[in-house]
N, C-alpha and C positions, 0 to 999 in steps of 0.2 A: 594863361593856360591852366593854372591851378584851379581857377573858379569853374572851369568847364567840367572838372571832376564831379561836381555836385549837381550836374544836369540830371533831369529826371530820366531814369533808365531802369529797366527791370533788374533788380539786384542779383538774381540768380539766373542770368542769361549768358549765352555765349558771347553776345555783343559786349557785355560788361567785362568779361574776361579779356576779350580782344582789346578793348579800350585800355584796361589796366596794364597789360603787357606792352602795348604800344607806348604808353606814357613812360613806363620804366626804361624802355630802350633809349628814350630821349634824355634821360637824366645823365649829366656829366659830372655832377658833384652833389654831395649831400651836405647841406648846411642847415642853419637854424631856420632859414626861410622855407625850405621845402621838406623838412624832416617830418612834419605832420602828415603831409600827403604820402610820403614814402612808407611811413609806418602804417597808415590806413590801407594803402595799396597792398602791402604785404599781408596784413590781416585778412583782407577781402579775398586775396588769391587763395589762401588756405581754405576759406569757406567755399569758394567756387569749385576748387579741385575736389574737395570732399563731397560736395553736392553732385558734381558731374560723375564721380566714380560710381555713385549709386543710381543715377538717373539717365545720364547721357554720355556715352563714350567719347563724343566729339570734344568734350572739355579737355580731357587728358591728351587727345590727339593734337589739339592746338598747343597744349603745354609742351609736348615733345617737339612739335614742328617749330615753334619759336624758341626752343631751347631755353625755357624759362629758368631752369636750374642754373644754367650758365649766367643768366642775367642776375640771379640772386647772389651768386658768388661775386660778380662784378660790383654790385651795389655794396656788398660787404667791404670790398677793397676800397671803395670810394669814401666810405663813411668814416667820420672821426667823432661821431656822436654815439654815446653808449647806448642810448635807447633804440637805435636802429639794429645793431647786432642782437640785442635782446629780443626784439620782435621777429627778426629773421630766424633765430633759433626756434622760437615758438612756432612760427609758420611751418618750418620744415618738420618739426616734431609732430604737429597736428596732422600734416599730410601723411607722414609715415604711419602714424598710429591708426588713421582712419581709412587708408587705402585698402580695399579688399582684393583688388585685381593683382594676381601674381605678376602679370606683365608690367603693371605700373610700378610695383616694388622693384622689379629687375631694372627698370629704366632709372629709378631714383638712385639705385646703388651703383649704377654703371658710370662711366666717364670720369671717375675719380673725384666727382664733386663732393661726395660724402666724406671721403678721406681728406679732402682739402679743408672742409669745415671742421672735421675732427681735430686736425693738427694746426688749425689757425691759432695765432697767438692772441687770444682774447685777454682782456684785462680782468683777471679773476680777483683783483682787489674789490671789485664790485660783487658783493655776495649774491645779489639777485641774478646777475649774469652767470655766476657759477652755478646757481640752482637751475637755471634754464639750460645750461650746457650739459649738466649731468642728466637732466630729463631727456635731452636730445640723444645722448648716448644710450640711455635706457630704452628709448623708443626704437632706435636702430636694432638693439639687441633683441627686442621682442619679435622682430621679423626674420630672425636668423634661422636658416635650415641648411642642409648640406649643399643646396644649390645657391642660395643667396650669399652664404658666407664666402664663397669663392670670389665674389665681386669686390670684397673688401680687403683682400690680402694680395700681397705680391709674392711671386714664386720664382725660384731659380732651380732648375734641374729637379722639378717636382717637389721641392722643399720650400716651405714658406720662409721668407726672409723678412717680411714686414707685415704687421697686423696692427695698424694704428688704433683701431677701436679698443682692443684689449690693452695695449701698452698705455694709452692715455687714461683709460679708466682706472687701472690699478695704481696710478700715481696719486689718486685721491683715496686710496684704500684706508688710510689712517688719518683722514681729515678730522679736525676737531668737532665738526658738526655731524651728529648722528645720522641725520637724513641723507647726507652726502654718502657716508659709509654704507648705509643700507642700499642706496641706489647702485653704488659700485658693485656690491655683492650680487645684486640682481643681474647686472650686466655680465659679470664673470660666470655666474651659474647658467645664464642663457648660452654663453659660449661653450661651457663645458658639456652641456647636455645636447649640443648638436651632434656630437659623436663622430666628428670628422677626424680621421687618423692623422692627417697632415697637421691639422690644428693642434691635436693632442701632443704630437711630437714637438711642435713649436713652443707650447706653453710649459713643457717639462724640460726644455733645453735651457742651458745657461744663456743669459742671466735671468730669464723669466721664471725659472723654477724657484729662484730665491724668494719670490712672492709668498709661496706657501710657508717656507721656513720663517720668513719675517712676520707672517700672520701669527704664528705660534709665539714668536718673541713678543709681539704686541699683546697677545693673550697673557703671556707671563707677566708683563708689566701691569696689565689690567688686574691680574690675580693678586699682585702685590698691593696695589691700591685698594683692592677689595678687602684684603686682610687687614689693612690699616683701618678701614671703615668699620669692619666688624670689631676690631680691638677697641676702637674709640667708643663704639656703641655699647659693648659689654662693660666697659669701664665707667662710662658716663652716659647712660641712656637718657634720651630726651623725649619730648612729646612726639617728634616726627621720626624717631629712630626706626620704628618698624617699617614705615612707608619708604624710608631711604634705603634700608636693607633690601626690601622686596624689589625696588627699582634696580638696584645694583645686581641682584640675582637675575632679573630679567635680561640685563645686558650680558651677563656671563653666559646664560643659557642660549641666548640668541647667537652668540659667537660660536658656541659648540654645535648648535644646529646648522650653522653655516658650514662648519667643517664636515658635518655629517652629509649635508647636501653635496659637497664637493666629492666626497668618497662615493656617494651613490651614483655619480655620473659615470663611474667605471673607467676612468682614465688610467691606463697602465702606469704603474710605479707611484701614483699619487698616494694610494693607501699606505704603501711602505714609507714614503717620504714623511707623511703626516705622523705615522706611528713612531718612526725614529726621532723626529723632531720633538714630539710631545714627551717622549721618554728622556731625551738628552737635554732639552731646554727647560722643561718644567717638572716632570715627575721625579726623576732621579736626583737632580741637584737641589730641588726646592721643596716639593711636597713630602717626600719620604723623610728627609732630615727633620722636618717640622713635627714629626710624630714622636719626638723624643719625650722621655719622662723627666719632668723637672719637679722642683719642690712645690708644695701646696700654695706657697705665697706668690708664685709667678702666674700672671694671667696667661691662660692657655689658648689664646685666640688663634695662634698659628696652627695648633692641633685641630681645632674645630674647622677652620677654613680649609685646611688640607684635606680633612676627611670629607667635607662637603664637596670639594672640587673633584676628588677621586670618585665619589658617588656619581656626580654629574657626568664625568668623562666616561665612566663605564655604562651609564644609562643611556647617554645620547650618542656617543661615538661607537657604533656597533661594528667595531673592527676586531676580528678574531685575534690577530697577532697582538694587538695592543692590550686587549682584555687578558689574554693568557700570559703575556709578559708581566703585566702588573701583578697578576695572581702568583706567578712563579717567583717574582721578586720579594714577595712577602715572606719567603723562607730565608732571606738573607738578613744578616745582622744589620743593625742601624748604622754601624760604622762604615759599612760598605758604600753608603750614599752620602757621607758627610762631605763637607767642603774640601777637606784635604784629599779626598779621593777623586775630585772632579777632573783632574788632569787625565785620568784614565779614560774618560768619555770624550774629552775634547778632540774634535776633529776625527773621531774614529770612523765616522761614516762618510768622510769627505771623498773616499774613493768612488762613491756612487754619484758624485757630482751634485749632491743635494745641499751639502753644507761645506763650509770652509773653516779652517782653523784661524779665526780672527778674534783676537782678544780685545775687548773694549771695556771701559769702566761703566759703572751704573749710569753716570751722567752722560755717557755717549751712546746710550741705547736709543730706543724709539723716540725719545724726546728730541733728538737731533735729526730725526728722519725728515728729509725734505720731500714733500709730496710731488714736487715738480721735477725731481731728478730723473734722469733717463733710465736708471736702473734701480732696482730695489736692493737695499742693503742686505748683506748676509746676516744670518742670525748671530747675535752676540753670545759670548761665553758668559754665563752668569757670574757676577762678582760676589763678594762676600755678603752683600746685603740681601735680605729676603725675609722669610717668615720667622727665621730663628736668629736670635741675638748673638753678638760676639761672645758674650759670657757663656751662652749655652753651647756654642761651638767649641769653646775651650774645655768643655766637659765630655769630650768624645771618649775619653778613656774611663768614664764612670761605668758602673756595672750595667746600667741600662743599655749601653751601646752594644753589649754582647748579646742582648736579646734579639731574636728575629723580629721582624716587623709584625708577623702574625702573633707572636707572643706579647708584643707591645699592645696590640689591639685587645687581647684577652686581659692584659694587666689593667687596661683602662676600664674594662667591664667590671673587674673585681675591686678596683681601688680608686678609679677616677671619680671626678665629680659628676654631677648630673649631665652636664653638657657633653663631657668627654665620653660618658657611657652611651649617650644617645648617638653621638657621632660614630663610635665604634660599632654599635649595633646597626647603624645605617649602612656602613660599609660592608659588614658581613651579610646583611640582608640583600644589598645590591649585588654583591658577588653571587649570592645564591640564585638570584633572579636573572643573572646575565646569561642569556642563551648562547652567546658566543664562547663561553667557557667550556672546555672539555670536562666530562664528568670525572676523569681521573684527577683533574686539577682541584675540583671541589672535594673529592675524596681525600686528597692529600692535605687540604686545608682543614678537613674535619667537619665540613658543612654540607656533605652530599645528603640530600633528603633520603630517608629510609625507603620510601616508595621507589625512588630511582635505583637504589642499591638492589632491591628485590627484583626489579625489572631487569637490571643488568645481569644479575646472577641467573635469573630464569632463562635469559637468552643464551648465556654461556652453557647452561645445563642442556638446552635444546640442541646446541651444536656440538656438545661433547667436550666442552672446555672446562667445565666445573668438576668438582670432585664428587658430586652426588647430591641427592636431595637433602642430606643432612646439612650441607653447607647453606643451601637456600633457606631452610627454615630454622637454622641455628640462631639462637639469640646473639651469638658472637659472629655474625656474618658480615661484618662491616668491611668487606674486601681486604681483610687483614693479611694479605699475602706479603711475602718479603719483597723489598724493593719498591720502587715507585712506578707510576704509570708512564708509558712511553712519551706521552705528551709533556708531562712535567719534566722528564729528563731532557727532552728536546729543548724546552724553553730555558732550563737551567744552563744548558750548553750554549744557547744563543746569548744569554745574558753575559756569560763569561767570554765568549769569543767575539761576538758582534759588538757588544757595548763595553768590553774591557773591564768588567768587574772582577777584580782579582780575588776578593773574599769568597770563601766557600759557603754554600748554603748550609745552614745549621740543621741538625737532626735529620739528615737525609735518609738515614737508615731506619728512622722511627716508623713504626707501623701506622697506617691511617687510622686504625682502631684506637691507638693511643691518642692521636690528635683529636679524634672525635670525642673521646672521654674528656680531653682537656677543655673542649668547647662546652660540653655539658657541665663540667665542674664549674667553669666560669659563670654560666647562666644560673646554676643552682646557688652559687655564692652571691650573685646579684640579687636573687629573690630574697635572700636573707639580710640584705642591707636595709637599714632604717633611714638612711640619709639620701635616698634616691626617690624621686617623685613617682607617683603611681602611673602617670602617663608613660614614663620611660620604662618602668617595670612591665607594663603591658606590651611594649615593643619587644622586650626580652621574651615574654611569654609567646608572642607570635613566632619569633625565631625558633624557640624550642619546639613548638607544634609543627613547624615546617620540617625540623630534623626528625622528630618522632611523632608522626601523625596518629599512630594507632597502637603503639606498643609501649609497655612499661618495662620491658626487659633490660633496657640500658641504664636504668636507675639502680645504683648500688645501694647497699644498706646505709652508707654514710649520707648519700643524697637524700634518701627517705627520712633519715633522722633529722638532718638539717632543715628540710622542708617542714617537718612536723613541729619542730621547736619554733620555727618562725610563725607557723600557723597558730599555734597555741598562744603565742605572745600577742598576735593580732586579734585573736578571738577574745582574749581578756580585755584588751582595749575596747573592743566593740561592746562588750558587756557594760563597760563603764558609760558608753554613750547611751545605753538604754535609760540612764538616769540623767542624761545631759540636757543641754539647752534645746536641742533639736530632736529629742526622742520621738516626738510625734511624726517626724518625717523619716525616721530611720528605716522602717520597713519599706516605705515607698521608694526611697533612694536606693536601697539595697536591691530591690527587684529590678529597677531600671538599670542600674549599673551591671547587674548580672547579665542582662540581655546584651548590653553594649560590649561587655568583656567577652562573652561567648562569640559574638559576631566578629570581634577583633581577632580572637584566637583562631577562628576557623576560616578567616578570609584568605583568599589566594594571594593577596598583596598587603603590604603594610597599610594601616588605616590613614596615614597622613603623609604629606610631603616632607622630605628631610630638611627642607628649608627652615623648619622650626628650630633646628639646632643653632641657627645663626641669630635668631631673634632674641631680644632681651628677655630673660626668664621672667615669667609671671611671678610677681611677689605676692605672698599671702598678706592678708591685711595686718597680721601681726608683725610684718616686716616693714610696714609703712606707718603712717600716723594714725593708726587705729588702736585703741587700748586692747590689752590682752583679754580683758574680761568682756569685751564686746561680743554680742551674739554673732556678729558677722565673722569674726575670727573663729569662733566655735563652729560655725556652719561650714566654713572652708576646711577646717580640721576634720570634721566629721565626714565630709565628702571624700577627702583624701584617704582617710582610714577605711571607709567602705570600699573604695576602689582597690586598695591593697588587699583587704580581706577577701573580696570576691576573687581576685587573682589567686591568692593563696589557697582558697577553698577549691577552685577549679583545678589547680595544680595537684591537689590531693586526690581528686577524682581521677584526673588524668594519670597520675602515678600508679593508680590501681588498674589501669587499663580499661576503665569504664567510660561510656559516652557521657557527655555533659547534658544534663537535663535542660529543657527550655527555661524552666523557672527554678529558683532556689527552693529547697525543701523547707517550707515554713508552714505553720498552722494557719488555718483560716480564722477570721474574726470569730470570737466567742459571743454567746448570748449574755445580755446584762441580767444580773440578779433582780428579783422582784423589788427588793428594797433599795435598789441603787438610786442615788440622788438624782441622776438624769431622768429616771422613770417617774420618781415622785414629783419632780418639777414639771413633768409633761413634755419633756424635750425629746424629739424624735431623732432619727439617725442623720437628718440633714444638718444638724448642728444649730447653734443659736444665730439668728439673723435679726437685724434691727426691725422692730415692729411686731415681732412674734410674742404672743402672750404665754406666760408660764406661771407656775405656782411659786409662791414665795415662802414655802414652809420652813426651809432652813436658812433663808436669807437673813443678812445682818444689815441694819440701816447704817448708812455712812454719809459723809459729805466729801465733795471733791470740787476743786476749782480748775476748770480747763482753761480759763482766761483769768487774768489778774482782776481781783475784786468781784468776780462773778461765781460765787459758790453755789453748788447745786446739791440736792438731796437725792440719793439713790438707795437701792437695796442691792447688797453685794452677795454674789454666789460664785463658788468655784465648782465646776462641773467637768467630769471626764466621761467620755464615751469611747470605749475600746482604747486605741492608741492615741486618740485626740483628746484635747481638753481646753477649757476656756475659763477666763475670768469674765464674769458677766455683771454689768451694772444695769438695773431695771428700775423703771419708775412705777410706783404703786398706782393701781387703777382706783379712781375715786369711788366708784360704785361697787368694786370687788376688792376689798382691802387685803385679801389673802392672795391676790394675783397682781402681776405687774406686766409691763411691756418692756422688752429688751431695747435699750438705747445704745449701749456700747458693749462690744465683746473683744477680748484680746486673748492671745495664746496663753495657756496655762504653763506649758513646758518652759523652763528657763526663767520663770518670773522672779525667782530668788527673793522670796518674801522676807522682810526684816522689820521688826518693831523699832521705832526711833528710840535712841538711847536717852534722850532728854524729854521726849513727849511719848509716854507709854500708850497714849490713845491713837497714835499715828502708826500706820502700816505702810512701808515703802515696798513697791513691787516694780520689777523691770518689765517693760513692754517691748518685746522684740518684734521684728516684722512677721507677718502672717504667712510668708512664703520665703523660701530660700532665694534671696535676691540675685545671687550669682548664677542661678540656673535660668533666669529670665532673660531671653535674648533681646528684649526691648531695652534692658538696662546695661547689658554687657556686650562688647563686640566679640569677634571671632577669636581674638587673642587674649580673652580673659580680663580685659581692662574695662573699668567702669566708665560708662558714658556720662554719668552724673557724679555729683559729689558723694564722698563716702557716707554711707548710711549710719545714723547714730541711733542707739536704742532710746526708747522713750521711758518715762518714769511716771508712775502714779503715786501720790501720797494720799491715802485714804484716812479720814478723821472719823473715829467712832465715838459713840456716846460715853463709853467708859472703857477701862482697861480690860474687863472681862469680854466685852464685845470684840475688842481688838484681838485678844488671844483666841477667841472663838473663830474669827475669820482666818487667823494664821493656821490654826489646826485644821480647818476645812481645806485650805490650800494644800497643806502637807499631806493630808489624807488622800485627796484626789490625785495629787502628783504621784503618790505611792501606787494607787490603783492603775494609773496610766503606765507607769514604769513596769509594774507587774505584768500588764497585758503585753507590753513589748517583749519582755523576757519570755513569756509563755509562747508567743508566736515564733520567736527566734530559737526556741529550745531545740527542735529537731535539726536546725541548721548548725548549731554550735556543737551538737553531739556528732562527732565525725563518723563514728561507726554507723549510726542510724542514717545520717545524711547520705553516705555513700551506698547504703544498702536499699534505702526506700525513698530515694529522692524523687522518683516519679509519682509517688502516691500523694504528695501534697501539692497544692496549687497556690501560687502567689497571685494575689489580686492587688496591684498597687493602688487601685482607685479607692480601696476601702479606707485609706487614711488620708489620701490627698483630697478627698471630697469634703473633709472636715476643716478646710481652711477658713479662717475668719473672714467674713464678708466685709467689704468696705462699708463704712458707716459715717454718718455725720450727726452732730448734735444739733 
């Protein structure tokens, strides 16, 4: 009989389908002898039904007439071979996915065959079988609508009492395999977005509602694992640390987006359940206590992780109640959310039927969750482990615990390390951009943008609620009325009554104007700090511009004095760079960073993702195995200084209430004197290039060996043109002995010439790279790490005929370096004179190409 299966027959014919179904009805047992036929028959039936659905309705009519679905279920019961259930699941999945006819789908879902397959006891120790089973559930969920979903549920008195597809799917919600978890989420979201009222009541009833609470408990455990990963990475960064953190961040955000998708389905009470669970399970007992202030010697990974997670929750979970409760909780002291206060939250919302007062230990949480249990475990009460250590918890009575969480954030801005500052700025910026937050909440926090204040006051004035135009246009118009906004009062009451927080919110009677000045004070203090990276300071500048987009009125005299002192200090350091190793690039880098800083300050959103606070900090070359005297270290230091100076200068302009110019106010390149060495040598503005002829009037003959034992004779020249300069080695032309051809050129700046102590005819010069290597994307990745080995400066040792020639060459270098530095000073003079710069910044034009074009060209000997 089995050989007849292979008789010649049209593969996609109705006769072939009839033959296959007829043969299946004759099978009484599935064993090793006939398993290949059964598997091939099941595969072919899927192809034929899919083909018939698109070309010939008689195919599916025969499928229904012969009750083939019933035959497939019978075959499954007969089979004891794992490969047959696997193929059967694949066959049914393919048919469901590809059937276009609603009539066909209705038939497939009727007669309880689907529910039988869903609840069948497959051996899920076979991972491949589990994968096909989950795909089968996902295929069914993809065809759900208000009509088809009724075929998969059982009802009693118009209420659903059984929904196997949903119940079986969520049993794998916390499977160790990510692909399985992702498929389960797809199934659940397809169910939620059907919008059937009876189904919604079913999934929000006990015990099925525990799934949502347990999801958040799972997310809590994931957050704790994430914190450990961040802590290990910050303590001992490795070559794969960045990629590992980014992968973990993706998992965290995927989970949050899943919660967001659940909420967007609009199921009644789900938003409230998720809000309460997030606050009670994660935010109040874990994230807030981790924001404690500890000694400088303790790794603050818990702070960074907590700040990042709060940013993600606010940015992704767009739930009004959740966002406003988080914001209102920032007014409470840290001690209100310490572990000792957890009992106040425990089981407080159990009256809603969403959580239960069940205390379990850390080892009894989701690690012990059985994915095949009939119900989902209730969320656990967090134990003492978490982001904060036992030692830190014992310090709850320290002075920092009396600070409100809002004040803790500002304390990190003024006194924290670079990562803590970045995290605090990130949370404040996220709060400011959270559209779900009421404006009175932002005003209470002191971060309501000035334009929104003016808009609110204008509306109040139009409807007669304001005190007059003087309030709208007063410099002290920061909604400084007595008391707090109604929204803030409502959420303070909710935190107290609904979540059982007994502590009182601090400085409740404080005017929003005072809080606003506290934020500005903290930001001004940040700009005066010298131990914070320029990138982080720019983020603080963005936040300040959001708060004060066009007015200088909220800077007091102390602010202005602090900013001016900081600016002057930075300007002095910049002047030193005019004689530094990279002075020839100073104007170019300054113009480029000016434009970048202006764009960053005026952008509507922060210029980067806050994920960067979790990544291992980029170390300057001076912090690794690169000598301090290296030009690479000097270049990074110069770039960092320029970024800080640009921000300080733009803050000065902003403090005066003036618009930022597109370019920094610097002088244009000047003309060269007639007797300038570059002109007497015949060198044009394009700079020295190998093969170019030039006059050797001031050149000094010397010898140098670029390879061991191969000494060559050259004529040495030091030449400067504007802010650029070079050390040139030229070979004398045989027929024109007063002229030569350039063979080698190297940067003049940073050459650090020195006559050898033992050999007065030898002159040592340093040869640094011709361009800033860390600005080259080909050599550095997006996170500032070198793709190649650390660059090392070169050295030339030039041997001259006598001591006088050697001294002459040294004086020539010193003279040209002085001319080069003087030109840099001249061009920067209007920028460094603050009064001139703020009054006539638009009259000068910055052309960054005037110095970058003088880069030394690659050459070979």
